[in-house]
C-alpha positions as CSV (number, residue, x, y, z in Angstrom):
1,M,-14.7,39.4,-23.9
2,C,-11.4,38.8,-24.5
3,G,-9.3,35.5,-24.3
4,R,-12.4,33.4,-24.0
5,F,-12.3,29.8,-25.5
6,T,-14.4,26.6,-25.6
7,L,-13.5,22.9,-25.3
8,V,-15.4,20.7,-27.2
9,T,-14.0,17.1,-27.7
10,A,-14.7,13.5,-26.8
11,P,-12.1,12.1,-24.3
12,E,-11.1,9.2,-27.3
13,K,-9.6,11.9,-29.5
14,P,-6.9,13.5,-27.2
15,M,-6.2,10.2,-26.0
16,S,-5.4,8.8,-29.2
17,R,-3.6,12.1,-30.5
18,F,-1.5,12.0,-27.1
19,Q,-1.1,8.3,-26.8
20,L,-2.4,8.9,-23.0
21,Q,-3.2,5.6,-20.9
22,E,-6.2,6.8,-19.0
23,F,-8.7,10.3,-18.6
24,P,-9.1,10.3,-15.0
25,F,-12.1,12.8,-15.2
26,D,-15.2,13.6,-17.1
27,L,-14.9,15.9,-19.7
28,K,-18.1,17.6,-20.9
29,P,-18.5,20.2,-23.7
30,W,-17.2,23.5,-22.0
31,F,-18.0,26.7,-23.5
32,N,-16.9,30.5,-22.6
33,I,-13.7,29.3,-20.4
34,A,-12.1,32.1,-19.3
35,L,-8.2,33.1,-18.6
36,G,-7.3,31.7,-15.1
37,Q,-9.7,28.9,-14.9
38,P,-8.5,25.7,-14.3
39,I,-8.2,23.5,-17.8
40,P,-7.2,20.0,-18.7
41,A,-3.5,20.2,-19.7
42,I,-1.1,17.2,-21.2
43,L,2.1,17.1,-19.4
44,A,5.4,15.1,-20.7
45,D,7.4,13.5,-18.2
46,C,10.3,11.1,-19.2
47,G,8.5,10.3,-22.7
48,H,5.4,9.6,-20.8
49,R,2.4,11.6,-21.1
50,R,-0.4,12.3,-18.8
51,I,-3.6,14.6,-18.5
52,V,-4.1,16.6,-15.4
53,F,-6.8,19.5,-14.4
54,G,-5.0,22.5,-13.4
55,K,-4.0,26.0,-14.5
């Protein structure tokens, strides 16, 4: 299996690190994420950051 990864963090960590105001979805430990699966992503727009769930 190539290109797989995990996402294991508490929502407070990315909120603090990226100065996010809200975390609009539940983030649970996620193992064996494959390429092409939708994942959380942090977007910056005019100096404001937000987290979205997408590809």
